MARSETOR-117658 format. One record per atom (N, C-alpha, C): x, y, z. Coordinates in pm, whole numbers, plus 32768, in hexadecimal, padded with zeros to 4 digits. Layout:
N
XYZ;...
***
This chain:
72
0D0E7CAEB1DA;0CB97CFAB188;0C3F7CDEB183;0BE67D37B188;0B557D0CB161;0B257CF1B0D1;0AEF7C9BB0B6;0ABF7C7AB020;0A9E7CDEAFCE;0A457D4DB00A;0A087DCAAFC0;0A7A7E1CAF93;0AEB7E27AFCB;0B5C7E73AFB3;0BCE7E2CAF66;0BBB7DB3AF48;0C1C7D57AEE1;0C0B7D82AE48;0C827D9CAE1D;0C947DC6AD7E;0C777D23AD5D;0C4E7D39ACE4;0C2A7CADAC78;0CAB7C5DAC6E;0D177C9FAC70;0D907C50AC5B;0DCA7C2CACD3;0D8F7C1FAD30;0DA27C00ADB4;0D657B6BADD2;0CFB7B3DAD6A;0CEC7ADBAD76;0CF07A66AD03;0CCE79E9AD1A;0CFB7985ACB4;0C9579A3AC39;0C1F79B6AC6B;0BA779C7AC06;0BC67A49ABC6;0BDC7AC8ABF0;0BF57B41ABBD;0C777B1EAB4F;0CCB7AE3AB80;0D4D7ADCAB1A;0D267A71AA9A;0CD37A1FAABC;0CA479CDAA4E;0C377A0DA9EF;0BF67A8CAA22;0B9C7ADEA9CA;0C007B30A97E;0C5F7B72A9BF;0CDB7BA9A951;0D047B54A905;0D337AC8A910;0D577A75A8B8;0D007A65A844;0C7C7A38A85F;0C1C7A24A7F3;0C1A7AC7A79F;0C0B7B25A7E4;0BFD7BAFA797;0C747BC0A729;0CEF7B98A768;0D657BACA70A;0D777B3BA6A1;0D447ACDA6C5;0D4B7A57A661;0CD97A7BA5EC;0C547AB9A60E;0BF67AF4A580;0C2C7B50A548;0C927BD7A58A;0CAD7C25A545;0D297BFBA4FB;0D5E7B82A512;0DCB7B64A4B0;0D9D7B31A452;0D347AE7A44B;0CF57A9AA3EF;0CAD7B02A37A;0C9C7B6CA3BA;0C487BD7A36D;0CAA7C48A329;0D387C3FA360;0D857CB0A321;0DCD7C5FA2A5;0DCC7CD1A23A;0E1C7C80A1C5;0EBD7C95A1C7;0EE47CCDA228;0F7C7CFDA23F;0FC37C81A28C;10297C4BA249;10517BD4A27F;10A97BFBA302;10F27C63A309;11347C8CA36C;10C67CAFA3EC;10647CFAA3D2;0FFA7D13A44C;0FCA7C82A48B;0FA07C26A40B;0F787BBFA43E;0FE47B61A480;10637B70A47A;10B57B29A4CD;10C17B53A568;10C47BE0A559;10BB7C25A5D9;10487C15A61D;0FD77C0DA5FA;0F597BD2A61F;0F577B5FA679;0F957B05A614;0F977A6BA629;0FE87A4EA6A5;104D7AA6A6C1;10C07AA0A71B;106E7AD3A7A7;10367B36A799;0FD87B72A800;0F827B1BA82D;0F437ADBA7E2;0EC37A51A813;0F0379F2A844;0F9D79D9A813;0FD07965A860;101079ADA8F3;10377A16A8F9;10697A4EA985;0FEE7A5CA9D7;0F697A7CA9AC;0EFF7A94AA05;0EDB79F3AA3D;0EC97989A9D8;0EBF78F4A9F8;0F1878CCAA6B;0F9478F9AA68;0FF778B9AAB3;0FDB7906AB4A;0FC67976AB53;0FA879BFABC7;0F27799BAC0A;0ED57976ABA9;0E46792AABF4;0E6A78ACAC2E;0EC2785DABE7;0F0177D0AC28;0F3C77EDACA9;0F9C784DAC9A;0FE3786DAD21;0F8C7894AD91;0F2B78F4AD6C;0ECA7909ADE2;0E7178ACAE31;0E547848ADC6;0DFC77CCADEA;0E527770AE49;0EED775BAE14;0F227710AE73;0F477764AF0D;0F5477BDAEF0;0F577835AF71;0EF67817AFCF;0E81781DAF90;0DEE782FAFE3;0DFA778CB010;0E107717AFBF;0E0D769BB006;0E667684B063;0EE176D4B078;0F3B7693B0D4;0F1576F7B156;0EED775AB148;0EA377C3B1B2;0E3C7761B1E8;0DE07731B1AB;0D6776F7B1EF;0DA67680B239;0E11762CB1ED;0E4675BBB22B;0E6D75CEB2C3;0EC67643B2B2;0F0B7667B335;0E8F769CB39D;0E3876C3B363;0DD676FFB3DB;0D927695B400;0D777632B3D0;0D2975ABB3EE;0D72756BB463;0E0A7562B437;0E69753CB49D;0E5C7581B526;0E687603B51A;0E537652B586;0DDE7630B5DB;0D6B7625B58E;0CED7628B5C5;0CFD759DB619;0D2A752CB5E2;0D2574CBB61D;0D8774A9B6B4;0DF574EFB68D;0E6B74FDB708;0E107543B774;0DB5759FB75C;0D8475F4B7BA;0CFB758EB819;0CCE7537B7C6;0C7974E8B80B;0CA07469B857;0D1B7456B82B;0D5A73D0B863;0D8573F4B8F6;
***
């Protein structure tokens, strides 16, 4: 998929932006229930960002091994 078509939630940086936004909203709300919901959402976005980074690192490592195998 081309990067210009990628949704923010499909990148680690985009997920971290959503997490930052949710944490800011949680800090600003006086409602305990809404604060808890936003904090859980921020935690989920952070976990997704970590997952996407691990997937990218794994993909990059496999691609490097494949490139080396082709030149050997």
